[in-house]
Each structure stands twice: as C-alpha cells, then as structure tokens.
Steps between C-alpha positions, in 0.01 A plus 500: 500500500181381685486404866285208622474658845390842373242328277372304798483821720306672219230229518392618851191720540594857435490634861729217605739554206517877560580464865750214464670671213537817700695327774710295246605829326585644842732205578661516160542885489663499853773263378550689160529836672720369798709213359742511782245496780453145631189593699305531180603145378323307773135440553382339819250229418300581823470864405133603496523673161666199337273235656177699436567660172729264310504153644135418422499662149567268204833568337610772745768301675601344173572852374743545786682179408526607146648831609774310683372449853577169661323324789674472835359389833323827606571737211508533124833639412622661172798274400849658481549354160149589373474699181395859556405512126256212562355676801456818280337288226245331730431844670435661158262225391298551820502871463387486136199274590413727791526802289279345231230423759499830673500697175211298370296563819626794700201456737615155636599553863809318628413297805706532808553237763281499795703658780460437863366866538232434231281296720458494883668201661280278708567451866607161613159412649327610178745281299430207720128548441572514125682172515225345714226617264685352202555156657157471637341602175377192316544553116156531331441344164337817355630577144356849526733632772577874469856632524642844560688578188876462516630856495876476526774329314624347829160338564459358141854358487487327836158350427606394155806319636283332759255379238782382280639286788145372573488359140862378489473270802249280305800374309597298809174295472593358157512124581742429212730767629474355860604160367804653341592662826453165690743335255764741626435453871653202686171442683602156655829635631332812647218298655752254658696799649182658624390173670836453670509862640139471607575183697812654663317825593191323643724353772551854620134608480261202469184723532588731214235555224755533224477232241703345224376750245670777695826316498465419134456876421828571685680229300359643182625849590848358583522299175385790286763736647793259532457263205273632243477872433793747451529866574630716214680829550700469178544210265821320424593577136370237251818531292782501751348435833627832665307746702251732334360843593146614441483744220156622421237295325431333168171464301305187578478233232177328409622199702557723803140660460355146483624439849401848615851640514430870400838606646833357393818603678825534310792346706827612327816282545788694663752291307377419147219762493236245396143612556315244707116512499316451830119493433301566820239221453170525676358167392542220756529229245809665347657553844474117565755477213724814562500463892644838550416864554428752778210511752230523230610183325569318829147558643326438173662156473476411861130581528442270204700224679281547809188463298642190334570359851127576579571772750254785503728785403466868441736728292575813711580832342646783699490851332847574642662257246498156638288188468473172696258220566246406769395143574206395698573257787207274569638393828571856631198647320688806384690631203882462519741750347745324269788673329686261274774744421591502876385145586302643784154397626265683738715808561263772368692794657803408311458788250391785732732420786780292348530690168379846608225509235227773516197301425174635348294242315544129507258270312459118510347369178372152417263322276215566757572843643709812542562619856669820631752337740713815572423471875659163524834627389526812713526557872479881447132536393480869563810565285365260229178713471703809423651317210161381354424810295493364147124447506203530739426211729140495386589463136748228583238317707244526220745373244611198701144409579399518132795285393426249775125495414571428134751217573289334772182518298538130395651366824307245702328647815716299745813646336363851525427440871860360544650818358280729700608311816865546403440873459382526856817318632714736291313803633581393865861475406502845325339690783782471752852597356785267580766624744848390399814598673620848383713471187486122471281207441662285764428137556150382477324438835133450381373179366574145608843357569461268203440792269798696625729199487400438143627844396809505718372775732586348833878562486726235658207246523522425127888519495558230760291213366758363238586166365788294632654199326525218743707193434284212383543129572669443163735797562578371850603163340705659229652762731432755221282798426499619136274778381506711175269770356415608143336838480385446144308180599426662836560182686738334742632150453584324825750255347571323829134416544423304175517814288192641673374803310376809693320739281493877577812661647307650798420154621871440585573833661566540871449886516449767242429861495428718193603240231326353200571288191514731193440372154610730221286395200667744264855368571399144583680524834402406857641569852429571854499866588377765743138603478450827297568809708684314785843635620618167625388133537600170664443132413629193678493116491547275807608137556469326835635160614554508869147387595548175298848416672733636226752775471671668198838364381561711199315765286531591134297790368447645156292824477491761227405864492531793258511875583473815285592862565545530876295189594651276765429129592653362816495125569532351848532139614413462873471206741459474882884496513645710219427773238678578174443737205469348150564614148202516261670337213432181318779298661439236763687566831562267785479602873648236734475735792136416553598154628285426810215740427149379519334760284584718210352822354595649158395864467516768229463870573417726205541874502617806308433580133404824326189677389143372465629146399743460790311195610607326176868572560540214745414152358530145617522199271452686181463270207330454164135379502611229265782373729349180652834333585697749704443526871641833632450408867633172631563385866680177582536401878678184607376383843623292790353356825504718809 
C-alpha cells in the first residue's frame, strides 16, 4: 500500500531525503525495539534535531503523522491506540526507498546537521555588528550577485522555507480575495467600537499620538479571536457529535490539494468509530469558509483580514514552530506584534519569557520585503546567538538582500526610501535588548496611557470605568425600571424607557474581568464565558436611582447560567443595604428585602472547570443563535419616592 507522506518525502533532493529518513527510521526503530518505553514515544517540537532536520523537509512530519504520532502543544506523541503495524509499514517504505538510493550510489554522503561545535560562535559585539551591517546595507539591484554555495541540508531547508513564505504572502494582495474577506468582517461595528474607545481614552491622555487605526486593529484582533475563528484540537464527530481523538493522517484529496492542504488529520470518534477528516488548509480563501484550525490557519486568515482592512501587515514565521502577524502603526511609526490566537498586541516577549521558547530565527515577510526580526522577540540576545547555528549569518544576509532586491525592483523610489527609513527605526529597536521582570512579562509601562488603556494594561483603571443604569424621566414617572438581555441578538431592551435598544452586551456592564461573548458556529450556540485560559472571571450590572430622588420598593430577577464538569457560577445581588445569593436558573425570583435601597448590583462569579477548556465550563445566558425571542436575563425594579 502506497503512502502519500513517503512519496512526498521522496521528492526532496537526495541529501535532504537521506538525512531526514535517517532520523525518521531512528524514531520508528526506537519504538519498535522498546514498545513499553514511553520516552521513545514523545518528540519535543523545539528539539534541535527535529526542528532542523525534519520540520523544514517536505513530507517528513507527515510521515510521523502517518506512523501514528499526533500533535500536542509542545510535543509529537505516539498515540496509545496507534497501530504498531502501520508504524512498521511506513518505516519499511522509508527504509526501502533509502536502501534503493544508497545502493544505486554508494558514494552519496549523508549530510549531518550543523552542530554548535561545527562553527565558532560569534561574540555578542560581533553579532551586533552583523545585525548593524545587514540593516544598513541597502539592497542593490544587481542580478549578477554571487553567492557562497549552500553546503548543508540545514541551510538549504531553512532558505527554501523562507523563499516559499516570501511567495505565499503575495496571496494576500489578491483584491478579489480581499473583498471576500471584507464581506466577512463587520467593519462598521468595529469602527464604531474603535471610535468610542478612542474618545474615552483620549480623555486620559489628550496628547497621545495613537490614532483610530490603532484602536481599529485592536477591535479586529478581538473580533477575530472571540467571534470569527475557532481553535481545533480535535473535531466533534460528524455522525454523532461526540469527542474524537487524533489518529494519524489520511491521504489528501484533489479538493484538499486545491486549497493547499497536503496534510489531512484523521480524527477518530471514540463512540461510533467514524473517521473524521481534518484537512490542514494553507489557502486563506478556504479558511474564510472553514474558520477553524491551529496557529497556521489563524495567522494565514488574520493576515489576509489585515490587508483587506488596508493595514500594512507582515506574516511572521518563527523556526521554533509558531507564526503570528505584524502590523505597521502609522501613528507610532513602528511594527506591532499581533497574535490572533492569543488576542494580544504589542507584547513581543510573550514567547521567550511567557512561553519559555528558545528562539533562533524569526522572519517577517510581506509583499515588499523579508526582515530578520529575531531581535525584537528576544531579551536574551547572547543566548539567541548560540541558537542561530543553522546557517551562516553572511549567507542569510545575502539571501535576504537578494530577495528584497528582486521584490523592490519595480517599487517607486519614494516607497523604497520609506522602507529603508523603517529599517533604521527597527535597527535602533533591535540593538538594545528589552528588560522584562524575571520570569514574567508584567504590565506594560512603556507607551502612552491611551495605548495601555486600550489593551487593558493599566489594571484597576480599566475595571472601574463601568456603565450604570440611571432612572430616566419616563422611569421616574412610571416608578418602574425594566431591562432584559438577549445574548443571541447581543442587545438589551430597556422596556421601561420606550423599549430602548442598547446593542452590545459590554455597553450595559458595570464591571467585568476576563469575560467575553462566545459564539459556537459549529453548534449554533452563544453565551457569555471566561476568556480562554482564565481561572476565574466576574461581570456585573448596576442600577442607581438615589440621585434622582427615588428608592427601590421591590426587585424581581431572572438570570441563567450553565456549568459543566467542576465549573461553578455564583450569582450575587447587592445594594447599599442588603446582599443575597441567587440561583442561576431560568425562574424569576422576587426580593422584597431590598425595599429602601437606592442602588442595586447584580454580579456573576465564574470559576472552576477542568482541562484546557475549563474556561468553557461556566456559561451565562447560553442559547441558540436562532433564539430571538427568549431573554435569559431580566431585571424588574419597582420604585418609590424617597
């Protein structure tokens, strides 16, 4: 039986194939010889041998998936239910092809990875000089540039991948594709939210240089993470809806290949044993339709959305297996790190300090240029240099200059000058390593107040500026406040004030911490939940009437919540006189004890849950996206004169 992955591996140049196949056979043989040893069934993705010898080689990682390995956060793990017979079969196919090649040409040497001892490591001053010479070197438009030949498989594989990304980013410039992306983006809603937040923040820092475009970027990030794209660890079963488990890979169909999905994961249902196909699409147009995947799919689609919104955006590829986006801020005159998977902006040390990654090469690629931006994402430049052993700095510099020269050949002179000036700004940033607090990123202290407020990095400052419902003249006359909320419509109806509609749940909130509105496109459900990764959250609503000469006579509340596993939601109703706990059911409860109070706060605390999706185990107001009639939160307050 043929193997698509082995066939793809065999298409590589012979030195690459021989070296990658040697490592693949080693992984397979270790398991076959030691079936009860777990240490042989796990491969660390950041391992130098894996990242240098397999990750850049076409078909190599796909062979591991066909053998029975599955992708986890930091490792590839040989599944407990994986077939040893299938592992043996893929191993034998690789061995047969390797034997055929080595027998045909016994003189072919097997390339070995460039080790740290194979070349002298530069000192930090020397490395700084290399960076300086690269960024001060204006690319020359001379087609006859000479290059030192690529001599190792590590050099050729890294440069080949870099060149592939340099071509792939041109997809984002397709105007038809950009229009398709714009049709998916609620541009008016995002712009309105950006304008409101800019207006609010400028009151705190009227002299800031941050503009509407910066706030629009933050809203685009939030929307993409919370409302548009979905992370996939394993798919729900297409047949019965139960959980599935990754079980190797399947051959791509012609339709998969059309959308550049050379790897198709097999997600096997634990209940009905149905095989569910998960093609790993690399084409942004298809991702606008599927709206799901892991970091590769997220960043591919998000970068397209940035270009559709007319942001200058670069696709950022890190050789330690992560990708993200950079967006140029015209007001701040610098590139901003944007990770749509995390909904974070301008936190470049997230990976090295927050995640503990050992960085080596990080490249930003756009329609105009490729830039080695490794220094932006590291505060440990000396350590970073010891990891940059895959190819010589001179060869890297030559290659990048040649690519930039070719791409910029037809650019107007003013655009070339603009790009050069940006290089200089980046160089200044790269020379001095950042100095975060040991072991943590901490709250941001650099940048203007307006910029920090926008990203929620000033702590209590952003938590204490909530909205309070104040009794209107109509409500004073009627002695009644009546409010209800529909999470599917995402609006409040203030029944007691001529059925006033307030769009967007955040606009009616008093205080909130680590909460979001989550839309499940697959299940057609929507609810309020904790932000991904948070251990707890709070959200509250406030009504006040004392300042207009009224007090509360009676209160009726309906609030709903749903929990799973060990998740817990605690509801509290508090006034200036009394406090009670509520049930999170659908029933309406009356609380006459609040008679005489002049303000009221309804609060929900969310905590608990299990595993990586614990944040989803506490949900408020869960309902179908098609449910436009039910209002899972309702507050009715009868009033009286003081």
